[in-house]
Phi, psi and omega in degrees: 000132180274310181195174175212156178220154172257138177282167174277186185292349177260001179090006182277136177217159178216129180242121182249179176060038176267151183277143179282137177087000180264135178272112182258153171249115180272125179243119182244127176220150179213155183301128177070017175233158177287164182273134177252131178238138179211139176278133181224131177235131177262124177239168185296328182290322180232077182291340178251119183248126176256114184277355180069211179273129176253121184261126178257136179278146178294140181279133178237154180290140177262157179290151181298331184283348184256130177245122181252123177254127180208169178294135179273123182298143178297325182228134177230138176257119178243105184053247182259020184239132172264128184239122178261137174274113187299327183291345180279354183236109187282135175226167177291156180301333182267005186291150174252178184302323180301320178295322178293318180298325179295339179278342186282133177295136179086355181256128179238130178247118182281170182296330180275003178093352178290153188232143173229144175238117182052040177084358180257138182290138175272120183267334183215151168234120179255157174238118185054038176080005182233155177298138180249112182052054173077012178082007178292119185300315188284344171300316181282313188289330185259357183235327181283132178294145180292331186283000175260359182270131177265312182220151172242117183249133181240130179211169177291150175281099184294328179293321178294322178292325179290321180289330181228089182299337182273005182295125180288152181300323182291340182253004183287122179298158181250153176241131176255127176247121179266113178269117180282156174296150187302329183280351184248106177227003179209160180179184181207153175204162180156200178206151178228136180214157178200149178197161180213165181200191181298164177057033176060029176281143181209162175207133179209154179185160176209138176219117187227147176229138181236142176222146176209118185053246184256014181246133178228136181229132175242135178237139184219137175206146181203163175192140176194165175229038182238025174061034179238148173293149182297327181214165172285161180300319182297320179297315182293320181294316189268294184288324181285345172098001181293335176297325181287323185276342180091142181242120180263336180211148180217137176227131180231128177264175188293338181264011176096351176293150184209161175230140175237124182054036180080002182262117180274145179240029178088170181101122181220143180274352180209156180074192177243123185246134171249118184231152178204157179190165179200157179187172180214147179225127185240134182220130180209162176237118183283169180297334179274005177085016179270125176271125182238139176223135175224144181209152173214135177223140175233134177219145178218150176218144180229107186247126179246131181224122177241128183226132172245126184230132173239126181238128179246109182249133175261113182253176184295326183253020178136195182258154173230118181254122182241129177237131179231148177228112184243133176232116181242143174222113183243128179239138183222132180230136181228137171233131178233122175244140179201159178207162178207136177229128175242115189243126174272101180293324171203187185295343183243357187233130179231133177243128178239130178232130183221101174264155176206151179225129176241130176240130182227129179238128181237131176225106182241144177219141181214134174241123183238119176256131184228138174226137174238130179231157177271184182296339178269009179067024175275136182288121178268314178198160173213166183197161175232127180235111178254122178237144175225136177236132179234113182238134176232113186238134177225146175218140180235137182216136172224129180237130178230140181221132177239122180238128179230125171262164179236165181297330176286122183301131178093343179276130182207158177223135181220135174221143179219149178226140182227117180238126181226147178222125180233134176230116178245109183251119183231132174242120182246110180264131182224113177242114185235132176237123180236130180247128177250144188243354180210087001280168184285128175196167180221151178226127182234130175229133176227104195229147173238126173249111182261110183241111180245124181241128180232131180229132174231126183224139175227130178236138178226131179230139177228136178219133176229129181241130181230118178283136177261320175211185181296332183248357185227136177207162175233152182233129174255120184234138178220137178219150179207153177213154179229135179232148176213098186241149177214135176236107185249121178242123178232134182242135182225145168264156180277131177283119182296337181276308183273348182061023179249147178275083184226013176263103186291146176244095187301324184294340181243030179233127184201145175234127179245125180242147180217129177210153179167175180220160181211143179222138180231132177235131181222150177228124180209000000 
């Protein structure tokens, strides 16, 4: 196929940039009409060819006993959908969907994987009319083989038009639907790697995704002791399923390690880290049209850091030589549970419910040895500081959203509620012994700082949109939130007799509470 064009609403079309002397076959098709084929040659004497009126015959049903074999057009227009025949565009045997899309006229694929059709942005890629791994475009374009695709269908994003009735046709996003061949309804893709090196260094991991009809499952596991994340962010987001579950927070350190929703995937900027993790992500569409997602991830890291530091300071009255020896061992464990249900209550109403639970356990220990000497190398003081931190953090979140459209174009109602509860319980033990030698004395502290932080938040939003005319509408919006937070800090010294931390220190004990509500109503 050289090119294709769509006619206007009167059937007028114009095709430019054709080569002179080439014999073309013009294929014309329209919804509910038969296909018209005509040979056309452009020559130097008549570079502009007027085909006049082209008459299409009405399509009629054929008898079951009759089988008609004919050439399948490369492009077919079905109502508001443009359909490409994948077999009309040749690709290499190893090609993926992205390579096939680059062959289609009017389709542009950027370096970052984003897609445009006839200058319009593609907002979704579906597989057999359903979301594929949460609707992430590059999961389909970069992993599905091109040779399993039967048709590529392009149409307007009806949801975007429904959400914004004033959206111009030129700005309407496009949706690509990949129709698989009938024999292909299941498959798998992913990667597995492993490696080793000197000093017992190792790295291993696997990330796999399986799909069958409307069910998709992703499995992930990794482990290493080379201060590297088990996978890149893109792999975890797309193949690992985090794109489907949504990301509320992200942290990236300078060495490439990262956390998503508080879940670490290895990688440390200091020390030697041993990290491991595993998880699963499940996505399906039930016969009743309910989209379900469930996920669980576990990650752990064990970071060891040993530091020897010598500092030589020149002061006004002489030198001060400081030597420190620090040994740190930090352990971190994360569990993430989550689910999501999207329910079509009717053709115009959608309810989404998404609960999640995060559990985080932190166990840190540090021993710091310090010596200070003068310029004559005489010992001024030394000390030992042992600290331990024990943290237990939990967070609960549930988000619900109800969206209702009405038969009247542009009229809509939306309400959402967000309820979260966080409890961060931290115990910081600090035992410090400092010895002074001129004059001789000692100072010993054995202290516990118990810091418990609790946060409860509720958010409610309501929006109603009513069109008055094609260019005018009004929106009634209301939002409110309630908070109840507490930060309690209690400090105790250790009782030398009972060995319990029960001697309260009032000057370092305080509780701060915050609670209140707010409501905003607007009309515009």
